[in-house]
N, C-alpha and C positions, 0 to 999 in steps of 0.2 A: 442572706443577711437582711435583718430588718432595716426599714428606712431610717429609724432613729439612730441605730448603731452606725449605719453608713455615714450619716451626717456628722456624728461625733468623730468618726475616723478622719473624715475630710478636714474638719475643724482642727483636730490635733496636728495633722500634717501641715496645714497652713501656718499654725502657730510655731511649729518646729522650724519651718523654712524661714519664717519672718524673723526668727531670732538669730539666724546665721549672720555673721558680720559680712559686710560688703568687701569685695576684694580691694586691697589698697592700691592706690595709683602706682604705676611703675616708673621709676626715675629714668630708666633707659628710654621708654617711650616718650617721656617729656623732653629729653635731650634730643631725640631723633626729630620730633615735630618742631621744636624750637629752631634748631639749626636749618631744617628744610625751609621753614618759612622765611628765614633770613636770606637764603640764597635764591628764593623765588621772587619774581616780580609779577604782581597781579593787577594789570591795568584796569580790568573791569570789576574789581572788588568782588570777585566770586567767592573768595575765601574770607569773607568779612568776620566770620566767627573764629578764625584762626588767631586766637589771642593767647597771651601768656597765662591768663587765668584758666582758659579752657585746657591748655596743654598740661596744667598741673593735675587735672582730673578728666582726661578725654573720654573715659569709658565708665559705664556703670553696668557691670555684668556684660550683657550682650547689647546694651544700648550705647550708641555713639553720639557725642555732642558736636562732632566735627563734620563739616562738609566733606564728602568724598571718603570718609573713613568708615570702616566696619569693625566692630569689636567682637571678641570671643573671650568670655570669662575675664573681663577686665583688661584685656590686652588688645592693642591694635593688630589685626591680622590681615587687613586688606586696605590698601590706599588706591583709590581710583579717581584720578583727577584728569579726566580726558576732555579735550576740546574746550578748554577754558581760556585760551589765548595767553597762557602763562609764559613768561620769559625768565631769563636767569639760567641757573645751572643746577646740577644735581649735587646735593650735599653728601659728602662721604659719611656724615653722621646718620644717614639712612640705615647704616649697619647696626645702629643701636635698637632699631625696631626688630628685635631678635625673634619675635613671634610672627613676623610678616610672612604671609603665604602668597599674596598677590600684590604686585607693584605695577600699576598701569598709569603711565603719564603720557600716553599717546596723544597725537594731534594737538600739540602745542608749539611753542617756538623756543624750546630749550636749547641751549648751546653748551659748549665745553665737552669734556670727556665723560665717559661712563666710569664711575669710581670703582677701582679694584676692591675697595673695602666691602662691596656687596657680597664678597665671598663668605662673610660671616653670617649671612642670612641662610642658615642651614635648612630652614623650613620652606624656603621660597619655591613655589611651584610654577608661577606665571610671572614672566618679566616682559612687559610690553612698553617699549620706549619708541615706537615707530612714529613716523611723520613729525619729526622735530628737526633740529639742525645740529645734532650732536656730532662731534668730531673726535679725532684721535683713533686709537686702536681698540678693538674688542678685547677686554681684559681676559686673558686665559684663566685667571683666578675664578671665573664664573663656574669652572668645572667643579669647584668645591661645593657648589649648591647642588647636592646630589639628587634632590627631589624635583629639579626643574623639568617641567613638562612642555613649557612654551617659552621660546626665545623669539621675540619679534622686534627686529631692529630696522625694518625696511624704511626707505625714504629718509635717510639722514646723509651726512657727509663723512662717514667713517672711512678710515684709510687703513693700509697695512693688510696683513694676511688674516684669514680666518684661523683662529688658534686650533691646532691639532687636538688640544686637550678637550675641546667641546665634544669630541667623539666619544669620550668616556661617560657622557651623560646617558645612561641606559634607558632612562624614563622619557627622554626627549621625543615628543611626538609631533611637535609643530616648530618649524625653524624657518625664519625668513630674514634674509639680509639683502634683499633686492634693492636696487636703486641707491647704491652708495658709491664709494670710490675705492673699493677693495681691490686687491691685486694678488697675484700668485696662484698657486694650485688650490683647488677645493680639497679639503682633507678626505681621503678615501673612506674614512670611518663615518663621514656624513653623507657624501655623495652616493655611496653604494649601500646605505642603510636600507633595509627592507622593512616592510610593515610586519605586523604580527603573523599574517598568513604566510610570509616568506616569499610571496610571488611578486609583490608590487614594491617599487622603490618608494620609500616614505617621503623623501624630499626630492621633488623633481626640479626641472630647470627654472620654474617660476620662483623658487626659493633663492636663486642666485643671479637672475638676469639684472641688467642695468649696471653692471660693474665691468667696464670695458677691458680692464686688465686682469680679470679673474678668468681662470680656465680650468679644464679638467671635467670629468664626468660629474653631472649630467649635461654640462654645457658643451663638451667636446674640447679638443686641444686647440684653444684659440690662438696660442702662440704660433703653432705650426701653420695654421690657416692664415694668420696674418702675414707671416714671412713669405709663404707661397704667393699670396695675393700681391705683395709688393714686387716680388720677382716677376710675376706674370705681367704686372702693369709696366715694369721697365722693359721686359722683353717685347711686349706688344708695341710700346713706343718706339723702341729701336727698330723693330721689324717694319713698322709702318713708315718710319723715316727712310729706311734703306730702299723699300719698294718705291716710295715717292721719288727718291733720288734717281733710281734706275729708269723709271718711266720718263722723268723729265729729261734725262740725258739722251735716251732713245729718241724722244720727240725732237730734240734739238738737232741730232744727227740727221734724222729724216728730213727736217726742214732745210738744213744746209745742203743735203744732197739734191733735193728738188730745186733749190735756188741755183746751184751750180749748173744743173742741166738747162734751166731756163736761160741763164746768162750765156751759156755756151752756144745755144741755138739762135737766140734773137739778137744778142749784142756782141757777137764774136768779132764783127768787122770794126766796130767802134773801138773795142779794146785793142785790136791789132794796130789800128791807126794811131792810138795814143801811145803806143810803145815807142821809145826812142830808138834810132838807128845807131849801131855801134860799128 
């Protein structure tokens, strides 16, 4: 193709694309961001451009106007607000960001529960809420996020059991709930899950450690070990006390026997003289 013809073709393509209308702002994204900003406390003013004006049009194609946000075709598809000293709680209106694929709010000081409403984020692949102060139970509704590859909730204060339903997430390749206050059995569908090769366990003990009342493979039967340990301690204590008592009694008997012999040999006359006559 001649150089002139190639230039004309490129020019026509540029004109064609420039005439395309920009994607309109999405009202669901606006609601999602507005409510999230209302539940967050930003002491260091890191989110200074999170304003109502920006929420009305947070994206322009693949360009984002918000700190920590990434856009895809005019929609928010990634929120990464890590290590910003954020406080407050997670808004249930995060579910309005329906195009969201990554939600990373790790290494902050967020409190409160994980909203069950996140179940509507059907495109979510990465959920990282680690190193916060989130409490309450892990919502079993997360199992509806069928594309989840990563669930990282370590270093929080979550309680209750690990939902059995999370074992239905066939794409799950990274799972970490260590250092919480979880209890009960580890779901077999998670503890025994193997990697793609079929030879290696995908989630080892490091995914579950730091939960003193959590037990089952790959941690082992902590309840049984704990019960045996208590019995062993009680048995050792009773045994030690009994042995000490026997030894002490034997020592006293020996001492009395020796004393009686000494008194019988050296002080026999004195004792006889002190005895009254009848």
